[in-house]
C-alpha positions as a printed Julia matrix, in Angstrom:
636×3 Matrix{Float64}:
 -23.87  105.82   36.83
 -20.75  103.6    36.94
 -21.09   99.85   36.19
 -20.19   97.07   38.65
 -16.95   96.52   36.75
 -16.14  100.27   36.96
 -16.81  100.32   40.71
 -14.54   97.31   41.17
 -11.78   98.87   39.12
 -12.08  102.19   40.96
 -11.81  100.38   44.32
  -8.59   98.77   43.12
  -9.88   95.17   43.06
 -12.75   92.82   43.91
 -14.92   94.05   46.79
 -15.43   91.87   49.82
 -18.96   90.83   48.79
 -17.75   89.67   45.4
 -14.86   87.84   47.06
 -17.27   86.03   49.34
 -19.37   85.07   46.32
 -16.24   83.73   44.63
 -15.29   81.66   47.67
 -18.81   80.29   47.9
 -18.78   79.42   44.21
 -15.51   77.52   44.58
 -16.92   75.66   47.59
 -20.09   74.75   45.71
 -18.05   73.55   42.74
 -15.98   71.37   45.05
 -19.15   69.54   46.05
 -20.45   69.05   42.51
 -20.69   65.41   41.42
 -21.73   65.76   37.79
 -21.45   68.08   34.81
 -25.02   69.22   35.32
 -24.2    70.28   38.9
 -21.08   72.14   37.67
 -23.1    74.06   35.07
 -25.83   74.85   37.59
 -23.29   76.21   40.13
 -21.54   78.39   37.55
 -24.83   79.82   36.37
 -25.84   80.67   39.92
 -22.58   82.33   41.08
 -20.29   83.43   38.27
 -22.26   86.48   37.11
 -22.37   88.05   40.57
 -18.85   86.97   41.57
 -17.13   88.84   38.72
 -19.7    91.58   38.07
 -20.58   90.32   34.56
 -23.81   91.16   32.77
 -24.03   87.58   31.43
 -22.18   84.28   31.4
 -22.11   81.11   29.24
 -20.62   77.61   29.47
 -19.25   76.14   26.23
 -18.26   72.48   25.72
 -15.86   71.22   23.11
 -17.3    68.5    20.92
 -14.62   67.48   18.5
 -14.11   70.39   16.12
 -17.1    72.44   17.28
 -18.02   74.53   20.31
 -21.4    73.78   21.89
 -23.06   76.49   24.01
 -24.73   74.3    26.62
 -25.87   76.89   29.15
 -26.07   80.65   29.69
 -27.27   83.26   32.19
 -27.87   86.67   30.55
 -30.48   89.43   30.37
 -31.43   88.3    26.86
 -30.97   85.11   24.85
 -27.49   84.6    23.36
 -26.39   81.3    21.74
 -27.67   78.55   24.06
 -27.9    75.24   22.19
 -25.95   76.47   19.15
 -22.7    75.03   17.76
 -19.86   76.9    16.03
 -16.63   75.75   14.38
 -13.87   75.75   16.96
 -11.59   77.9    14.74
 -14.28   80.6    14.38
 -15.26   80.79   18.05
 -13.41   82.85   20.7
 -14.18   80.04   23.18
 -12.45   77.63   20.79
  -9.35   79.84   20.65
  -9.19   79.92   24.46
  -9.54   76.12   24.67
  -6.95   75.54   21.95
  -4.53   78.05   23.46
  -5.11   77.01   27.06
  -5.16   80.63   28.33
  -7.67   83.34   29.3
  -8.67   85.68   26.47
 -10.01   89.19   27.23
 -11.86   91.22   24.58
 -12.48   94.81   25.83
 -14.49   95.71   22.69
 -15.95   92.93   20.53
 -16.56   95.34   17.62
 -12.87   96.12   17.48
 -11.81   92.45   17.58
 -11.15   91.2    14.05
 -11.09   87.52   15.13
 -14.79   87.64   16.0
 -17.59   87.16   13.48
 -19.33   90.51   13.92
 -22.64   89.28   12.54
 -22.95   86.83   15.44
 -22.55   89.59   18.06
 -24.39   92.45   16.32
 -27.83   91.31   17.48
 -26.75   90.84   21.12
 -26.0    93.15   24.03
 -22.41   91.9    24.24
 -19.75   94.62   23.83
 -16.97   93.21   26.07
 -16.11   89.64   27.05
 -13.56   87.33   28.64
 -13.12   83.56   28.17
 -11.26   81.15   30.5
 -10.53   77.56   29.41
 -11.75   74.79   31.73
  -9.34   71.85   32.09
  -5.65   71.39   31.48
  -3.53   70.57   29.59
  -6.28   69.94   27.02
  -9.33   72.05   27.76
 -12.69   70.47   27.15
 -14.84   73.45   28.07
 -14.77   77.23   28.53
 -16.35   79.76   30.9
 -17.44   82.99   29.17
 -18.27   86.35   30.82
 -20.07   89.14   28.92
 -20.49   92.92   29.53
 -22.92   95.27   27.92
 -20.34   98.09   27.66
 -16.86   97.98   26.21
 -13.89   98.71   28.42
 -10.74   97.32   29.91
 -11.13   94.2    32.01
  -9.12   94.31   35.21
  -6.66   91.67   36.33
  -8.76   90.94   39.4
 -11.78   90.13   37.25
  -9.72   87.87   34.98
  -8.15   86.14   37.98
 -11.6    85.54   39.47
 -12.81   84.14   36.12
  -9.76   81.9    35.89
 -10.27   80.76   39.5
 -13.84   79.74   38.74
 -12.71   77.94   35.58
 -10.03   76.04   37.54
 -12.54   75.1    40.23
 -14.93   73.97   37.51
 -12.22   71.82   35.9
 -11.48   70.19   39.24
 -15.19   69.69   39.85
 -15.66   68.1    36.42
 -12.74   65.73   37.01
 -14.02   64.91   40.49
 -17.47   64.32   39.04
 -16.0    62.0    36.39
 -14.13   60.07   39.05
 -17.21   59.96   41.27
 -19.39   58.7    38.43
 -16.72   56.07   37.61
 -16.65   55.07   41.28
 -20.43   54.8    41.38
 -20.42   52.77   38.17
 -17.65   50.53   39.54
 -19.56   50.04   42.76
 -22.7    49.23   40.79
 -20.8    46.67   38.69
 -19.29   45.16   41.82
 -22.69   44.86   43.47
 -24.18   43.3    40.36
 -21.29   40.85   40.14
 -21.41   40.23   43.88
 -25.08   39.32   43.79
 -25.1    37.51   40.46
 -22.11   35.31   41.26
 -23.23   31.65   41.59
 -20.53   31.1    44.2
 -21.25   32.19   47.77
 -19.33   35.33   48.81
 -19.09   37.02   52.21
 -17.1    39.9    53.68
 -15.54   38.81   56.97
 -13.68   40.7    59.71
 -11.62   38.09   61.5
 -10.8    40.32   64.49
 -14.43   40.84   65.45
 -15.96   37.87   63.68
 -18.4    40.25   61.98
 -19.92   39.42   58.57
 -21.1    42.78   57.21
 -22.27   41.58   53.8
 -23.06   38.38   51.9
 -24.54   37.6    48.53
 -27.68   35.55   47.95
 -25.7    32.46   46.91
 -23.99   32.38   50.31
 -27.34   32.69   52.08
 -28.74   29.8    50.02
 -25.77   27.56   50.85
 -26.11   28.32   54.56
 -29.89   27.95   54.44
 -30.96   31.36   55.72
 -32.95   34.33   54.45
 -31.5    37.83   54.19
 -33.8    39.02   56.96
 -32.53   36.26   59.25
 -28.96   37.25   58.4
 -29.56   40.95   59.0
 -31.44   40.45   62.28
 -29.13   37.71   63.59
 -31.96   35.16   63.82
 -29.63   32.66   62.15
 -25.89   32.84   61.57
 -23.08   30.89   59.95
 -21.79   29.41   63.19
 -25.14   27.82   64.0
 -25.5    26.75   60.35
 -22.27   24.71   60.51
 -22.6    20.95   61.02
 -21.24   19.89   64.45
 -18.52   17.68   63.01
 -17.14   20.68   61.06
 -16.9    23.22   63.89
 -13.34   22.28   64.85
 -12.11   22.58   61.27
 -14.03   25.85   60.9
 -12.4    27.27   64.04
  -8.97   26.33   62.71
  -9.82   28.16   59.48
 -10.88   31.27   61.43
  -7.54   31.28   63.22
  -5.75   31.06   59.9
  -7.75   34.0    58.54
  -6.98   35.99   61.68
  -3.26   35.3    61.25
  -2.85   35.58   57.5
  -6.1    36.96   56.13
  -6.7    33.83   54.06
  -7.14   30.07   54.18
  -6.51   27.23   51.74
  -9.62   25.5    50.35
 -11.26   22.98   52.65
 -14.59   21.19   52.77
 -17.33   21.65   55.33
 -21.04   20.9    55.68
 -23.78   23.46   56.29
 -26.72   22.1    58.26
 -30.05   23.68   57.37
 -32.78   23.85   59.96
 -34.88   21.37   57.96
 -32.12   18.79   58.34
 -30.73   19.22   54.83
 -26.93   18.86   54.68
 -25.15   20.98   52.05
 -21.46   20.19   51.43
 -19.36   23.22   50.45
 -15.81   24.05   49.46
 -14.58   27.02   51.52
 -11.67   29.4    50.92
 -10.66   32.9    52.03
  -8.29   35.64   50.88
  -7.42   39.07   52.37
  -9.4    41.99   50.96
  -6.99   44.76   51.96
  -4.44   45.36   54.7
  -6.03   48.53   56.07
  -9.51   47.21   56.85
  -8.38   43.77   57.97
 -11.32   42.31   56.05
 -11.23   39.09   54.08
 -13.28   37.67   51.23
 -14.77   34.26   52.05
 -16.09   32.14   49.18
 -18.16   28.97   49.33
 -18.98   26.63   46.45
 -21.97   24.31   46.77
 -20.65   20.75   46.26
 -24.05   19.03   46.35
 -24.07   18.24   42.64
 -20.41   17.2    42.72
 -20.94   14.93   45.72
 -24.02   13.39   44.14
 -22.1    12.75   40.93
 -19.17   11.32   42.87
 -21.49    9.02   44.79
 -23.16    7.89   41.58
 -19.78    7.35   39.94
 -18.5     5.4    42.94
 -21.64    3.26   42.92
 -21.3     2.69   39.19
 -17.62    1.83   39.51
 -18.35   -0.53   42.39
 -21.05   -2.22   40.33
 -18.77   -2.45   37.31
 -15.91   -3.74   39.42
 -18.23   -6.29   40.98
 -19.23   -7.49   37.53
 -15.71   -7.54   36.12
 -14.36   -9.34   39.18
 -17.13  -11.95   39.01
 -17.44  -12.93   35.34
 -14.94  -15.32   33.81
 -13.62  -12.73   31.35
 -10.46  -10.71   31.85
 -11.22   -6.97   31.68
  -8.23   -4.68   31.33
  -7.28   -1.03   30.84
  -3.95   -0.22   29.24
  -2.7     3.37   29.47
  -0.26    4.62   26.84
   2.3     6.95   28.43
   5.52    8.49   27.2
   7.53    6.34   29.56
   5.76    3.2    28.34
   2.49    1.29   28.68
   0.85    0.86   32.08
  -1.82   -1.58   33.25
  -4.37    0.62   35.02
  -6.75   -2.26   35.74
  -6.91   -6.01   35.22
  -9.73   -8.19   36.6
  -9.34  -11.35   38.63
 -10.26  -13.63   35.72
  -6.82  -12.93   34.25
  -5.2   -15.1    36.9
  -7.58  -18.0    36.2
  -7.16  -17.76   32.43
  -3.43  -17.1    32.22
  -2.29  -18.98   35.3
  -0.25  -16.05   36.65
  -0.8   -13.19   39.11
  -2.16   -9.78   38.24
   0.75   -8.18   40.08
   3.24   -9.77   37.69
   1.43   -8.27   34.7
   1.17   -4.83   36.34
   4.91   -4.93   37.06
   5.72   -5.8    33.41
   2.72   -4.85   31.2
   4.06   -6.32   27.95
   5.24   -9.58   29.53
   2.02  -11.31   28.44
   3.53  -11.59   24.94
   6.03  -14.12   26.29
   3.23  -16.65   26.86
   1.72  -16.23   23.37
   2.22  -19.14   20.95
   5.2   -18.34   18.67
   3.05  -18.72   15.54
   0.51  -16.18   16.83
   2.9   -13.69   18.45
   3.64  -11.59   15.31
  -0.1   -11.09   14.7
  -0.66  -10.07   18.31
   2.29   -7.65   18.29
   0.87   -6.02   15.17
  -2.53   -5.82   16.91
  -0.99   -4.1    19.96
   0.65   -1.57   17.62
  -2.75   -0.83   16.06
  -4.27   -0.42   19.53
  -1.58    2.1    20.42
  -2.36    3.93   17.16
  -5.99    4.27   18.28
  -7.66    1.47   16.32
 -10.37   -0.89   17.49
  -9.09   -4.49   17.34
 -10.28   -8.08   17.59
  -7.97  -11.1    17.5
  -7.88  -14.79   18.4
  -4.57  -16.28   19.56
  -3.11  -19.13   21.61
  -1.18  -18.95   24.87
   1.09  -21.49   26.54
   0.27  -22.06   30.19
   2.86  -22.5    32.97
   1.72  -26.14   33.39
   2.38  -26.88   29.7
  -1.23  -26.6    28.57
  -2.6   -24.38   25.8
  -5.57  -22.04   25.64
  -7.27  -19.97   22.96
  -7.93  -16.28   23.77
 -10.38  -13.92   22.07
  -9.24  -10.32   22.68
 -11.39   -7.33   21.78
 -10.26   -3.75   22.54
 -11.28   -0.19   21.71
  -9.4     3.13   22.17
 -10.11    6.15   24.4
  -8.97    9.59   23.19
  -8.28   12.88   24.98
  -9.62   16.27   23.88
  -6.69   16.7    21.48
  -7.54   13.44   19.71
  -4.59   11.5    21.13
  -5.15    7.91   22.24
  -4.54    7.73   25.98
  -5.75    4.25   26.87
  -7.15    1.03   25.52
 -10.03   -0.8    27.2
 -10.45   -4.44   26.34
 -11.54   -7.93   27.33
  -9.76  -11.22   27.02
 -12.0   -14.31   26.91
 -11.01  -17.94   27.17
 -12.53  -19.54   24.05
 -10.64  -22.83   24.3
 -13.83  -24.89   24.7
 -15.42  -23.2    21.7
 -12.33  -23.71   19.54
 -12.14  -27.37   20.54
 -15.83  -27.75   19.73
 -15.27  -26.08   16.35
 -12.35  -28.38   15.62
 -14.42  -31.43   16.6
 -17.27  -30.18   14.42
 -14.88  -29.65   11.55
 -13.49  -33.16   11.96
 -16.99  -34.6    12.06
 -18.0   -32.52    9.03
 -14.99  -33.71    7.09
 -15.71  -37.29    8.06
 -19.34  -36.89    7.01
 -18.26  -35.3     3.75
 -15.78  -38.09    3.16
 -18.45  -40.7     3.76
 -21.06  -38.82    1.7
 -18.68  -38.41   -1.2
 -17.73  -42.08   -0.94
 -21.43  -42.96   -0.94
 -22.05  -40.82   -4.02
 -19.03  -42.43   -5.68
 -20.45  -45.88   -4.86
 -23.86  -44.84   -6.17
 -22.31  -43.53   -9.35
 -20.4   -46.81   -9.73
 -23.51  -48.93   -9.15
 -25.59  -46.8   -11.5
 -22.86  -46.82  -14.16
 -22.42  -50.6   -14.0
 -26.17  -51.17  -14.02
 -26.82  -48.89  -16.98
 -23.94  -50.31  -19.01
 -25.34  -53.83  -18.56
 -28.7   -52.75  -19.92
 -29.74  -51.76  -23.42
 -29.77  -48.06  -22.5
 -28.24  -45.34  -24.72
 -24.83  -44.05  -23.56
 -26.18  -40.49  -23.53
 -28.65  -41.42  -20.79
 -25.88  -42.97  -18.72
 -23.67  -39.92  -19.15
 -26.5   -37.52  -18.26
 -27.37  -39.41  -15.09
 -23.75  -39.66  -13.96
 -23.21  -35.97  -14.68
 -26.21  -35.11  -12.51
 -24.79  -37.19   -9.7
 -21.49  -35.31  -10.12
 -23.37  -31.99   -9.89
 -25.02  -33.19   -6.71
 -21.57  -34.1    -5.33
 -20.23  -30.6    -6.18
 -23.2   -28.97   -4.43
 -22.6   -31.17   -1.43
 -18.99  -29.97   -1.36
 -20.11  -26.32   -1.3
 -22.32  -27.05    1.69
 -19.56  -29.02    3.43
 -17.2   -26.02    3.22
 -19.5   -24.22    5.69
 -19.96  -27.24    7.99
 -23.46  -27.84    6.57
 -24.68  -24.64    8.19
 -24.96  -22.73    4.92
 -23.63  -22.46    1.4
 -21.68  -19.6    -0.14
 -23.2   -18.31   -3.38
 -19.79  -17.64   -4.97
 -18.36  -21.03   -3.94
 -21.48  -22.85   -5.14
 -21.48  -21.17   -8.58
 -17.74  -21.85   -9.03
 -18.12  -25.55   -8.14
 -21.23  -25.97  -10.32
 -19.51  -24.39  -13.34
 -16.13  -26.04  -12.78
 -16.75  -29.09  -15.1
 -17.97  -26.85  -17.92
 -15.21  -24.22  -17.57
 -12.76  -27.07  -18.06
 -14.13  -27.31  -21.62
 -14.79  -23.64  -22.37
 -13.82  -20.2   -21.08
 -17.01  -18.56  -22.35
 -18.89  -18.66  -19.05
 -18.81  -15.44  -16.97
 -20.27  -15.24  -13.44
 -20.55  -12.17  -11.23
 -22.49  -11.16   -8.13
 -22.19  -10.5    -4.37
 -21.44  -13.33   -2.02
 -24.33  -14.31    0.25
 -25.21  -17.15    2.59
 -27.78  -19.68    1.35
 -29.73  -22.36    3.14
 -27.96  -25.71    2.41
 -31.05  -27.15    0.69
 -31.49  -23.99   -1.4
 -27.86  -24.37   -2.4
 -28.39  -27.99   -3.52
 -31.38  -27.22   -5.75
 -29.62  -24.17   -7.22
 -26.52  -26.23   -8.06
 -28.66  -28.81   -9.89
 -30.48  -26.02  -11.77
 -27.17  -24.48  -12.9
 -25.95  -27.9   -14.02
 -29.04  -28.43  -16.16
 -28.73  -24.96  -17.73
 -25.02  -25.45  -18.48
 -25.6   -28.94  -19.9
 -28.35  -27.61  -22.16
 -26.12  -24.76  -23.3
 -23.31  -27.21  -24.18
 -25.65  -29.45  -26.16
 -28.12  -27.11  -27.8
 -27.48  -23.54  -26.72
 -24.82  -20.85  -26.83
 -21.94  -23.1   -25.74
 -22.62  -25.52  -28.6
 -21.02  -23.11  -31.11
 -17.67  -21.29  -30.92
 -19.23  -17.79  -30.92
 -21.69  -18.3   -28.08
 -21.28  -17.04  -24.5
 -23.08  -17.42  -21.18
 -23.36  -14.69  -18.53
 -24.53  -15.5   -15.0
 -25.2   -12.68  -12.53
 -27.19  -12.33   -9.34
 -28.31   -9.8    -6.77
 -30.22   -9.8    -3.53
 -33.98   -9.36   -4.08
 -37.11  -10.22   -2.07
 -38.71  -13.57   -2.74
 -42.2   -14.25   -1.43
 -41.9   -11.42    1.1
 -38.63  -12.8     2.52
 -34.95  -11.99    1.91
 -33.87  -13.72   -1.26
 -31.98  -13.35   -4.53
 -32.54  -13.18   -8.27
 -30.13  -15.02  -10.59
 -30.13  -14.41  -14.33
 -28.76  -16.84  -16.93
 -28.24  -15.21  -20.37
 -27.08  -16.98  -23.51
 -25.94  -15.0   -26.57
 -24.32  -15.9   -29.89
 -25.84  -19.37  -30.05
 -28.07  -20.92  -32.71
 -31.58  -19.47  -33.03
 -34.1   -21.21  -30.84
 -37.84  -21.59  -30.72
 -40.02  -21.96  -27.67
 -40.39  -25.66  -26.8
 -43.75  -27.38  -26.95
 -45.29  -28.08  -23.51
 -45.39  -31.81  -24.2
 -41.63  -31.86  -24.78
 -40.62  -30.4   -21.39
 -37.79  -32.54  -20.0
 -36.1   -33.09  -16.65
 -34.22  -29.8   -16.78
 -37.33  -27.71  -17.46
 -39.31  -29.54  -14.79
 -36.46  -29.05  -12.29
 -36.35  -25.33  -13.03
 -40.08  -24.74  -12.89
 -41.36  -27.27  -10.36
 -38.26  -28.01   -8.3
 -37.58  -24.35   -7.43
 -41.27  -23.75   -6.68
 -41.07  -26.6    -4.13
 -38.58  -24.43   -2.19
 -40.66  -21.26   -2.43
 -38.89  -20.04   -5.58
 -39.91  -19.09   -9.1
 -38.43  -19.55  -12.59
 -39.05  -17.34  -15.61
 -37.93  -18.76  -18.98
 -37.57  -16.56  -22.04
 -36.86  -18.54  -25.24
 -35.88  -15.5   -27.28
 -34.56  -16.16  -30.79
 -31.2   -14.58  -29.94
 -30.7   -16.85  -26.94
 -32.21  -18.37  -23.83
 -32.71  -16.08  -20.81
 -33.65  -17.54  -17.41
 -34.47  -15.67  -14.18
 -34.35  -17.71  -10.97
 -35.93  -16.38   -7.75
 -35.17  -18.19   -4.48
 -35.2   -17.3    -0.75
 -31.88  -17.15    1.08
 -33.25  -19.24    3.95
 -36.15  -21.66    4.29
 -38.91  -21.15    6.84
 -40.85  -23.71    8.87
 -43.63  -23.75    6.27
 -41.16  -24.61    3.5
 -39.63  -27.43    5.57
 -43.06  -28.82    6.43
 -44.18  -28.74    2.8
 -41.14  -30.71    1.66
 -41.45  -33.32    4.41
 -45.17  -33.82    3.81
 -46.32  -32.37    7.17
């Protein structure tokens, strides 16, 4: 009995039934939307359309051929992979042409072991895809024999239809994926988006953000229970209508603001804009950005600026903002107090920002010009200077400014204040004059006391050493008074006090070294400390390290708590002097009593160490005296 292929060849071509099957297969392939649908269609139609005993679909995966599907009377190679160079399907894909094998056992290119266990004796392979095939359609026959041109053309037609179907499926899948991405982006976008047909006024689609801005649910939008026209605040309808006309004429509209009115009375400000979607549909994309947060921030900023401006315009301090531009400095803001302080209008300063330098006292102008240069360089500054007023008067100004930088780290403006400190400066000068007068009188009084004491002692049978000691102590008291006077009796500087106390002794020897941080002392603490240093130095000159050429004295101090309050510890060390022994308690003199009892009176403590190699003294005193200390000394 002749085979289907033999009957077709004898009839001179493909019979009508087979042709109809071929046409149907091509039609089915045209509707395929995925590779799986292509494979399913080929399996269902190819075998009957070309009279084959079996078919297979092979995919190229790099350098191998993968048999992904087959339709045959017995299992062939479904699921298996072969090197592309050793597979007849690979040769067809690489060559881009149909290959016919009338007798597989006579074909030397085929691995005979692979075919020996199968029914396949004849085959044909058509590549799928051009110019670079990515698959192949294989037809198998159980008997060897020539394969007619009609059969090969039908096989090639199916392969071409499959290639088109695969490409269409790829494009369809890409379109579906693109549509999915668009929908995801459309819905996830925080900005409201709507499709709008200006000709009909229809809104076919909106995202959730647009619904939220307009204050409606999706069901209300879809059923028409609420729409964007009714959601527009009455005062915005005219501007909205103008925007619709613009969209109708051009497809787009420049950004403008409107207010959506929710049914609960909530007003939502929004920034609206539109752009044409495409010319064919006449649709436009309308976007809306919720400005609620922006408007709230703007209102808060305006309120804050109004409050700040109210403060700056009310207080008697000149606030200013200087912007540094390429074309020169610019006064961005200057408060009203400037006119009161400087005696000139704000407009004159704005017109010529650097003209204020003309009013600065000539002696202070170089310092102020250098300060302005540092401001422009981005430094924080503080300066006191004098200005000459239009009426001939003079004022003192305290100016403090700090820089503002942009994101690149460049200084863009300086914000500062100018305060009239004339009254304070005059008060300071009066206080200084009074302090100097008091110091002059106090020093004169001490000089008179020293004169009276000296005359009295010299007229009495008292040893000269006693007279000298007493006068030296009065001199030490005068030096301590000078240290306090230098700070207008408000405090005493540790460094100044030590220098003044040691000055008489350094005039006789250079073997006294003093070192420590400067700190502010209570004036009374400074007086007792100066007397204590005088007694220690006097003792060192008479009996201690300074009484011999090889001896030295080292004085150092550091901040340390004293009685639970801020204080300091001072150490007096003598080295290189004659050996000493601890004094007997009954022989304690004025100096020892001053160190031990006098400092304790002020809340301090003294530790004496009469080491053989030299005296070592540690003095502990508070930096400032409390109420309890003051009361104790006054007998309260």
